[in-house]
N, C-alpha and C positions, 0 to 999 in steps of 0.2 A: 634317240636315234638320229635326230637332226644334228646334234652337237657331235656325235660319233662320226658322222659322215664328213662334216667340215674338218674335224681334226684329222681324219684319215687322209683326205686330199692333201692337206698341208704336210703330213708326215711322210708320205710315200710317193709324192708326185715325181720325184727324181730317182726313185729306186730302180735298180737294174732288173730286179725280179718282178714278176707279175703279182700284183696285190689287188684284191677286190673284196667287197662285202657281198655275200649272197644271202637270199631269203629262202623261204620254204619252197618256192617255185623254182629254185636253183638258178634264179636270174641274177645277173651281175648288177651290183649297184655301186656307183662311184669307183670304177676300176681305174688304176693308174695307167700311165702311158705304156709301160712295158707290157702289161697284160693286153692293152689295146692293140699293140703291134701283133701279138700272137693271134688275137681274134681277127685282125684284118687279113691274115693269111688264110684263116679258115673261111672267112666270109667270101673270099674270092671264089672258093669252090662250093661253099654252102651259104648262099645269100640269106641274110637275116640272122646270122649266128649271134646269140647273146646269152646263152646258158652254159652251165658247166658241161652238160651233155654234148654241146656243140664243140667244146674244146678238147675233150678226151676221146680216146679211141673207142668206137662202138663196142668192140668185143670185150672191153674191160669194164664197161659201164655198170652192169648189175652189182658187182662187188663194191665198186667205188661209191656208187650212189647210196647203197645201204649204209656204209660207214659214215658218209656225210650226213645222211638223214638222222643217224643217232645223235650227232652233234647238234643239228638244228632242232631236234625234238627234245633236247635237254638230257638225254641218257648218258652222254659222254661230254667231257669238257674239251677234248682235243683228239684228233686222229691224223696220222701221217702215213703216206704210202707213195711208193714209186708208181708212175703211170706213163703210158704212151700217149702222145698227143694225137689229135685227129689225123688221119692219113693225109689230109691236105697239107699238113706241115712237113710231111716226109717222115722218115724213120727217126723220131726224136723222143728221148725219155726226159721226164722232169720229176722233181720231187714235189709232192702236193701236201700241204699242211692246212687243216681246217680247224679253227679254234672258235669256241663260243665267246661272244662278246658279253662281258659282265653287264647285267641289268637289262639285257635285250633278249627276249625269247623269240626264236624263229629267225635269228640273224647270226651269221658266222663270218669270220675273217678267213679268206682264202689266200694262201701264199703259194705261188708256182715259181720254181727256180730251176734253171738249167743245170747249175752246179749243186749237187746235193751234199755239199760239205757241211760238217757239223757246225762250223763257225757261222755260216750263213743262217742256219736254223736258229742258233742262239741269238744272233743279232735280230732276226725277225721276232723272236719271242720277247726280246727286250723292247722292241718297238711296239709290239702289241701291248705289253704291260703299260708302256707310257700312254698309249692311246686310251686304254681302259681306265687308267688312273685319272687322266684328264677328264674323261667323260663322267667319271664318278664325282669329281670335284664340281663339275657343272650341275650335276643332279642335286648334290647336297646344297649348293648355293641357292638353287631355285626352291628347294623344300624349306630352307631356313628363312626365306624372305616372306613366306605366307602369301605370296602372290600366286594367282592361278595363271598357268601358261597355256596359250592356244596357238595352233598352227593350221592355217587355212589355205587350201588350194582352190582358188576361185573357179578355174575352168573345170576341174573335176567335181566341184561341189562337195568336197570332203573337208572335214575339220577334225582336228585332234584337240582335246582339252585335257589338262593334267588333273590328277586327283585333288590338288589344292583348289583348282577352279570349281570343282564340284562341291568341295567342302564349304566354300563361301556361300553357296546357296542351300546348304543343309543336306547334300546328297553324299552317299558313300561312293567308293571307287566304281562299283559296277551297277549302282542303282539308277543311273540315268544314261541313256544312249543319246549323245548330243549330236544333232545335225544342225545345219544352218537354219532350217525352219524352226527346230526346237529352241535354238538360241533366240531367234527373233521373237517367238511367242512369249519368252520369259521377260522381255523388256517391257517396261510400263508403256502403255499406248501413247501417253502424252509426251514421252521422251523419245520415242522411236523416230519422229521426223528430224530430230536434231543430229542424229548419228550420220546419215548418208552424206550431208554436205561436208562434214569434216573429212570423211574418207575420200570424197571426190577431190577436195583441195590437195590432199596428200598425193593421190595418184597422178594429178596434173603437175606435181612437183612444186606446188605452192608452199608446202610445208615439208620439213624433213621427217616428220612423224605426225601422227594424229592421236588425240586423246579426247575423251568425252566422259563427263560425270553424269550418271543417270541412275534410275531405279530398276531393279530386277526382282521378280517374284521369288521369295524364299520357299523352300519346301513346306514350311509351316503356314504359308499363305500371306505372311506379312511382306512388306516391301523393304529391301535393303538397298542402300546407296553404294554404287561401285564406281571405280575409276578405270575406264577402258583405255589402254595404250596399245597402239599398233604401228607397224612399219612394214613396207614391202621389203622382203628379204631376198627375193629372186625375181628377175624380170625376164620376159620373153624377148627375143630379138626384135620383135615389132614394137617394143616399148610398153606392152601390157603386163600387168602383174602376174607372175607365175605362182608366187608364194607370199603369203602375208602372215607374219608372226607377231605376237604381242603378249601382254599380261592383263590380268584382271585383279583389282585390289578392292577389298571391302573398306569403304570410307564412311560407313554409317555414323560411326562415332564422331568423325570430323565434321560431317554435315550437321549432325545434331548440335555439336558444340558451336558451329557457326550460327545456327538458328537461335540457340540460347543467347549467344553474344549479341546478336541483332536485337532480340527481345529485351535484353538488358539495356542496350543502347536506347531503344525506343522508350523503355520505362524511365530511364534517366532523363531523356529529353522531355518526357511528359512531366516529370517531377520538377525539372528546372523551369519549364514553362508555367507550372502551377504555383511556383514560389511567389509570394506577394512582394516582389522586389526585383531590382535590376541585377542581372548577372552577366558579366562580360569577361573576355580574356584578351590581354595585350601581350605581344611578344616583347623581346628586349629592345626592339626599335620603337616600341610604343605604337605598333600598328595593330589595328583591330583584327582579331581572328574569329571570335565567336561572341554571340550575344543571344540571350533568351528572348522570347516574344515580348516580354515587358521592356527589355532593353531597346528593341527595335521600335516599339510603339512610342516609347518615351522620346526618342530622337527622330521619330517620324520617317525612318528609312528602312528598307528591307535588308535582309542579311546579305544578299548578293552585292548590294551597293556599299554596305558598311565594310565588308571584308577587305582587308589590305589598307584601309584608310588610316592615316595617322590620327592619333587621338586629338591633335589640335584641330583637325578638320571636323571631327565629330562633335566636340563640346564647345568649340569656339575659342578665339584667341584669349579673351579675358579670363574665362574659366580655366583655360590651360595654364595661363600665367599664375593663377592662384594655386592650382593643384600640382604643378610640376614638382615642387620640392617634395611633396608627399610621394609622387610617383618614383622619383629618383631614390628616395629612402627605401621604398618597397623593393625596387630592383637591386638595391644593395643588401636585401635580405631581412629587412625589418618591417613587420606588419604595421600599417598605418590606419588610423581611424579619426575622422573629423566630420564636422557638420557644415552644410552650405545652404544658403537661401538662394533659390534660382527659379526660373520660369521654364515650364515644360513646353512640348511642341504645340499644345493647345492654348498656350498663353496663360495657364494657371500658375499662380504663385505657390511654390512648394518649399518645404524645409526638409532636407534630405540628410541622412546619416550615411557617409561613405566609408567603405573599408577597402584597403588595398592589401591583398594577401600574396606574398611571394610564392611563385611556383618553383619549389626546390626539388632537385633531382641530384642525388649524390653530392650534396653540398653546393651545387651550381644553380643559380637562379636563371631559369629559362624564360621567364615572363612573370606576369602577375594577374591574379583574378581581381576583378572589380565588382564589388557588391554595394548596392545602393538601396536603402530602405526609406520609403516616404514616411517621415515622422511628423508630418504637418499637424496631425491631430494631437500628438503628444506635445509638440511645441506650443500649439495654441492653448492646450490645457494648462501648461506650465504658466503661460502668461495670464491665463484666466485665474489660476490659483493665486497669483500675486494680488490680483484685484479682489479675489474672494477673501483674502486675509483681512483686508481693510473692511470689507462688508461684514465679516464675522465679528471683528472687534466692535463695530458699530452696533451690530445686531445684539451681541451679548450685553451691551449696555442698555438695550431697550426691551429685552424680553422680560416676562413676568416671573421667571425663576431666578433664584440666587445662584451665581456661578463663582467658584473660587478655583484657581489653579495654583499649583505648587511646583517646586523643583523636585528632583528625585529624592531629596532629603526631607520633604514635607514642609519646606519653608514657603510661605505664601508669596506668589509672584503677581497675582491679579485678583481683583474683586470687582464685580459689577455693582451698580447702585442698589439693586434689590438685596444682594448679599450684605451690603453696608447697612441697610435698613433692618434686616432680620437679625444681624449679629450685634449691631450697635457700634461697629468699628468703622472708621474711615479707611478707605483704601490706602492712603498714604501712611497711616499709622500701622496698618497690618502687614505691610510689605516686609518680608524677611522674617516674620514671626512664625513659630510652629503652628500648624493647623489646629492643634488641640487648645492653644491659648485663645484663639479667635472664635472657634466653634466649640463651646462648652456643652457637651451632650450628656443627658441623663435619661434613665428609664422612667416610664410612667409611674408616678406615685413614689419615686425614689429620689434621693438626693445624691446617690453615688454616681460618679461619672462613668460613661461607657466609652469603649474605644472607638475612635473616629474611623468610619469605614474607609476613608481615603488612605489612612495609614495601612490598613489591611490590603487595600488594592495595590499600594506601592510595594509592600513586602511580598505578597503572593503573585503579583503581576497578573491580576485578573479583575474582572468587573465585580463589584461588591454592592449589594443593596443594603439599605439601612434596616436595622431590626425594627419590628412593629412596636408601636407605642414609644418611639424615641422622641424626646423633647429637646429643644434648643433653648438654652438659658442665655439671653442676650446680655450685653455689657451694661444695659440700663436696668436689668432685673426682670424683664419680661420673659415669660415662659411660653413657648409655642410648640405645638405638636408639628413635626415636620416629617416629610418623606424625601428620600434622596437616592442618588445612585452615584457611585464613585468608580473611576476607571483609570488605569495607567495610560500615559501617552507615550508612544514609541516612535522612534525613527523607522524609516523603511528597512534598515538593517537589523532592527529588533532591539537596539539599545534604548535605554530609558531616557525620555525627555523630562518627565515629571508626571503629574496627575491632575485630574479635574474632578470636582464634586459639584453636582447640580441638585438643589434642594428648594423646597417651597413649603409654605405654611398650609398644613392640612388639618387645622383644628376643627374647622367647620365640616370639612369632608369626612373626618373620622367620626364625628357625631352622627353625620348622615349615614355613614357606612354601618354603624351599629343598628340604626333604624332599618336600613335596607337589608341587613343580614337577617333581622327578624322576619321581615316581610318575605324574604327569599326562602325561608324555611318554614313558613306557617301559611295556613290557608286563610285568605283574606275574609272569607265569610264566617268561619267558625273560630278562627284563631287557633285551630288545632295544628299540630305538626303536619307538614305536607309530605309528599313522597320523598323529597330529598332528605329531610330530617329523619323520617322513619327509617330509611335505608341506613343512615348513620347509626341510629339507635340499635337496629338489628345487628349491624356490624359490631357494635360494642358488646351486645349480648353474646354474639358468636365468640368474640375475643375472651370474654369471661368464661364461656363454656370451655374453650380450649385450654384455659389456664386452670381448669379443674372445677368450674362451676357446674350447676345442674342444667338439665334440659329446660326448654321453654317452648312456648307455642305461639304461632302466628295465626290470627283469625281474620279471614276476609269476609266482610259483611256487605250486603247489598239490600237496600230497601225494596220491598216487593211493590210493584205497581206505582212507583213514585212518579212516573211520567203522567199518570192519571191526575195526581194532585196538581201538578203544574198546568196541565191542559185545562182542567175544570175550574180550579180556584185561582190560578195565576201564579206566576213565579215568585211574587213577594210572599205568598203563603208557603210555597215550597221552601223558600229560603228560611223562613221562620221555623218551619218544621225541622229542617236540617240543624238549625242552631239548638232547638229543644232536644233533639236526639243527641247532639254532641254533649250538652250539659248532662243529660241522664247517663251517658256512657262514662263521663268523667267521674260521676258520683259512684259508679259501680266498681271501677278498677282501683288497684292500689296505686300509691304514689310512684312506685318503681315501674309501673306499667306505662304503656304509651297508647294514646288514642290518636289516630291519624285519619284525616280526610284526604282521599286520593283524587277527588274531583267528582262532580255529579252527585250520585246517591251512594257512593262507595266509601266505606270506612274500613280501616285495618286496625286491629288490636295486637299489641305486642305484650304478651303475658309472660313475664320473666320469672315468676315464682311458682308457677304451676308445673309440676314435675311429671305427672303421669296423665294418661288419657282419661282416667276416671276423674281426676281433679278437674281437668279441662271440661269434661262432660258435665260435671256438677255445676261449674261456673256458667257454661253456656245455657244450661236449663234455667238458672236464676236470671241470666241476662235476657233470655227470650221472654220470660214471664214479666220482667220489669219493663222491657221495651214494648210489650203488647198493651200496656196500660194506655188509656186515651191521652191525647195531647190537646190542650186548649190553645188554639192559635187565633187570637182575636175573637171573633164571633163563631169560630168553627171549632168543633170537637172532632179530632181525627184519631183514627186507630190505624196502625200499620203493623206489618210483620217483616221479618228479616230472613234472608237465606244466608247461612253461615258455612264457610269452608275452613277447615282446620288442618294445619300442617305442623308437625312436631319436629323440633330439633333435638337430637340428630336423626331421628327415624326417617323423616321425610326430606332431609336436606341439611347441608352444613355450609351453605352460602346464602347470601341475601337473595339472589335471583331465583335460586331453586325453591327456597321456602315460599317466597311470594308467588311464584308460578304454581307450585303445588297447592297452595291454599286457594288460589284463584280457580284452579281446575276443580278442586273439591266443592267450591262455592257453586260453580256451574252445574256440578252433579246434584247439588241440593236443589237448585232451581229446576233442573230437569226432573227431579223426583217429586215436584209439586209445590215448591216454595214453602216458606214458613218453617224451615227446619235447619238442623245443622248436619254437616257431613264431614267426616274425617277423609283425609286423602285416600283415594281409591286403592284397593288391594291390587288391582291390575297394574296401576302405575308403580305401586310399591314392589310388586313382583318383578317388573321391568328393571327397576333400580337395583333390586337384589341380584337379578341376573347379571347386571353390569358389574356389581361389586364382586360377585363370584368369578366372573371372567377375569377381572383384574387380579384376584387372588391366584387363579390358575396361571395367569401370565407370569406373575412373580415367581411361582414355583417352577414353571417351565424354564424361565430364564436361569434360575439357580441350578437346575438339573441339566441344562444344555439340551433341551428337547426341541429346539428349533433347527431347521435345515434351510439351506439355500438351493433353489433351483435356478437354472439359467436358460434364458430364451435368446436365440441368436438374432442378430440384426444383419441383414444381407443386402447386397446391391442386386436388385432384381434384373438389371441389365447384363452385368458381367458375371453374376453368380458369386462374386467374392464375398467372403465373410468379413463384415465390418466391425464386429464385436459382439458382446453378449450383455444382457441386462440381468443383474442379480435380483431374484424375487424371493421374499421370505415366505416360508411354509411352516405350519404348525399342526400337529396332530395330538389329540388327547391320549392318555395312556392306553385306552382301549382301541386306539387306531383311528378314531373318528377325526377326520380333518376339520379344522376350523377355518372358515373363510377369512382371508385377509381383510375383506370389507367389514368384518365384524370385530376382529381383534386389534387391527391397527388403530381405529378410533379410540378403543378402550385404552390402548397403550399410550396414546397421545394425551388423553385426559388424565391418566394416572401418573404421567411423567416417566413411565417405564420405557417410553420410546427412546430415551437418552441412552441407557446402557444397551438396549436392544439394537438401536441404530449403530452404536459404536461397534457392537459385535458383528453386525452385517458388514460394515465398512472394512473391518480387519480381515474377516473371513474371505471377502471378495478379493481383497488385495493379495492375500496368501494364495488363493486359487489361481488368480491371474499370473502370479509369479511362477507357480507350478506349471501352468500351461506354457509359459515362456521357456522353461527348461525342457519340457517334454515334447513340444510340437515344433515343426519347422518354422512356423511364424508365430509371433506374439499375438495374443488375443486381448484387445481392450475390454475392460469390464465397466459397466455403468451401475451406479448405486443411487437409489432414491433417498432424498434427504427431506426430513420432516421440518416443519416450521420451528418446532421447539428446539431441534438440534441446531439449526442454522442460527438461532437467536443466542445460543450460548457464547459467552466471550471467548472461550477456549476452543471454539469449533475448528478454526484454522490449524491451531497447534495439534488438535486430535487427528486431523487429516494428515499433517506432516508425520505424526507418530505412527499412523497406520502404514504409510509408505515406507518409513525407515524400518519399521519392524519386519515388513515383508520383503524389503529390498526391491519393490516394484518401482519402475520408472514412472514419474508423474504423468507422462503423456499417455500411459496405458490405463489411467483412471478417469472416468467420466462421472460427474455428479449431476443428477437430475433434480431440478427444483421446479416448483409450481409458481404460477403468476401470483397467487394469493400470498405466498411466502414473501414476495418482494414488495408487496403493496404498502404495508404499514409504515415502513421506514426506508424509502427508496435510496436515500443518500448513503445511509449506513450499509445497506445491502450492496450497493455498488462498490463501496470501498472494500468490503469483504470479498466480493467476487473478483475484484481486480487483483487482490493479493493471491487468491487461488489461481487465477489465470497466469500471473507472473511466476508462480511456482511451477507451472507447466501442466496443471490439471485442466482437463476439458470440461466445459459446462454446457448444459442443455436445459431448455425450458420444456417441462413435461406438460402434456394435456393442453397445448397451446390453443387458445380460442375459447376455452370454457370459463376463463376467469376474466381478468380486467382487459387483457389483450391490447394494452396501450402501446402505440408505436413509440411514444416517448420513452417507455420502459426499454424497448429493444435498443433504442439509441443510447440509453443511459447505461444499460448493463452489458458487460463484456462477455457475452455468451458466444458459443460456437454453433449450436444446433437448436432448431425448433422441432418439437415432436407434435405432429398433428394428432389430435385426440381421436380415439376410435369412434366416438359419437359421429364425427364427420365422415370417417372412412366407411362406416357400416353400409350406408346407402349411396356411396359415391357413384356406383354403377347405374343407379336408377333415379336419383334425386338431383334435379338441376341446381337446387339451392346448395346442397352439399358440394357439388362440383365447383360452384362459384366460390364457396368458402375455401375449399382446398386449393383451388387455383390462386386465390388471393394470398393465402399463406405462403405458397410456393414462390409467388412473385415477390412477396416481402422478403423472404429468405434470400432469394437470388439478388435482389436489389441491395440488401445489406450484407452480402457476402457471407451468409450463414448457410450451413447445411440444413436440409429439411428431411425428416424421417417420418413416415406414416406408420402408426401402430394399429394393431387390430386387423391386419390384412388376412382374410380368410379364404378368398376365392380367386381363381385365375382372372375373372372379369375385373375385380378390383385392381389386381396387378396391372392389367392392360390399361385401365383408365389412368391410374396413378402414373404409370410410365409415360403415357402420352402427355400428361400434364407437366412432365418434367421432374417428377419425384422418383428417383431410383432407389433410395434407401428405404427399406421396409422391415416390418417386424410383425409376426402374427402366426396363427395356426396354419396358414397356408404353407409356411416354410417349416415350422417346427413348434411343438408345444414346449412349455418350460420343462426342464428335465434336470435330474441330479448331475453333479459334476462329472462322475464317471461316464454316464451316458452321453453327456455333452462332449466329453473327450472323444468317445468313439464316433459320435456324429461328425465332429470336425475332421477326424481322420478319414472317415468314409467320403466326406464331401471333398476333401483335398485329393483323394485318390480318383474320384470321379472327374475332377477338373484337371 
């Protein structure tokens, strides 16, 4: 409407016919001079004349006004009629044409002409078309700009806003009635004070227009940034604004981009300041433009003082003279690097590595970056290394081991005096000779030469130890047992310098080792095999059994009331009794059996040729009878009894620990039953073992038949309600529908090794399901999979993860692997390397049940994980137990400090949610949000939750 009026005045100002815009009240708006002259005649007789009814003859008004009303109401596009003017004009007839203005309801164009000729009518229609077309062009231009338009009449207190203005704030055309007060209420309270001064400056003609960037409340409740532009478009005669018009533009994206750019600059500044070295920038005139904190501290001047200074003033005349050639070369486009010895602002002597890097833009050097790293420590280390070489040569000549070095071809380059003595060769005579000629080695008891380990070290490029029982045959004919270690010597770049072998005479040590080995494997009191040797013997018996040998028995024996002998007769009598028992036991068993003393009054028998329980029972009966015979110990005659526990292989176990443990349990059952008797491993424990075997068998069958399923439990952000992902949980039911607890079958699967194929199945199925969700749901759903220690330890574990991702087509970022602290503890370095490979692949990693295992902060620093999961044991009483609150708060603090996500599992009550949220943990999982459910139910749950949010 505004643009139509302005265009109308320009188009018809000089027209001889009367032309005006009229509204629903029949009032004239923006009439041209010709119509004004007619109205002036009327006004002389009818003061205040300003409507169509004042212009036309009263007698003709009803018909004329009805026709005009149809145009203004939109029923007709145009109407023309002859009409008499108001009697004040005298008897005069005019032709009246009323036409609707395109795009404006309730406004029409009025043309009054004294000459009703057809040509004039056509000319007026052409003018009207031009006006309408230009108005349409203005409207399209405004709509295409996406800016909102506003038109404000300050004195009237009215304001008009365009549909685009409303769309910026999320409103439809008619969904918001805008007034000045409504507009003001939409502005952010903190921004409102900044608007009025800009408007006042414009009104006082200090600015040609005014603009202000501020926030306004969107219909959704969020704040959007807008750019307000305004200008007084019409002034009153007294100089006050009559009309103010302008635009409103959504600049949220631009503001966010500026904020992100500023954050990036701040981060870059922080990084530059944190770099352990000097960073500066010089322009082509070698004037300082920028320097990080280290640069400023080095030269002892702030940035404001350094900026614009010539480099000569910064580093001094002497240093400038030395460095200028490098600077000129850098400004010519060539990177420079050199070292300097200088003194810093604190007077400390430093050795510095300088780099001048050209600042190239489109082939033009605009300046150069100055990088300086303090390498004083390295320089000092290099100097110390030169000194250490002399120390090393002197030391090698004085140590007690023989040392020989060779070139990469095994030709001797150095021998110390000990090596000369052991080999019988002088260093001067040996130089340049092959190592095998100087060090003639042979096996123990053999005359055949063995390969020198240094030759192997040079060939395989690894450290090599000498074979046991290796002898060195000296040039003088002396034979000595030696031990040694050989290793290649490499340069820093990996190329071979040669090799070194260090050896010494171990003839006496080897003899002592034989004696020590016997002592280490035998009981010092009875000279019977001790626990170490017994376990080795049982291991050998197990190996024979696995190769097809027969069953065997392990008998755990304990003297009854032996403590009474020691207490009443003395330990020397007790020791003699133990020796007598040992001799009697050795007399009763076969040569293939083993009698062992475990310590105290405990003995263990390994009976390798007794196949059945009946044979074992017959033997133990004879054993009990023989052991019950009196013992003469000095002047004492002693009688004793034994409690015996029996475990059979394979019935009661197929490994050393199990057999010893079961025999020990059976022995205590014999003691509990009254002592002086033998007891086979209890049926209750046997039943328990059989149950475990049965469970493993069922597991194997279930795995082959595909009887396992996966349920999924969501992980949510309790603050925003957003779904963060799901955890895949394994479920198993027997053929009759009876569910088996994971707490029961997972340990059985781990002990039997079935966890490997079962874990791989879980990994692949979870990836496939996550990929299916990605295709079916609006947003991708990350899935977490628990990994067992046995899985993680497999060499091909990483490749299996890659295979599951490739097979399913799932992005690595949508897979999370949950591991436990105990899984990482045995070999932390190897675990860290494997986790790093997975993280580099893009897979997310979390530590499950954090706080229940080792909970070492060094592990968190070492391992590249993303998330810590607080164990349900701490979450259960977090609403009531101060200790649990402290633990949870500590874990959350650790996670935040180390930039790790923290998720609480086992959340079941609103109170737990409240406490955890207050402590700063928003990510949660538990029955409060949802129980684990099958994939189809999980899909429906996600869709319902998405619809609710």
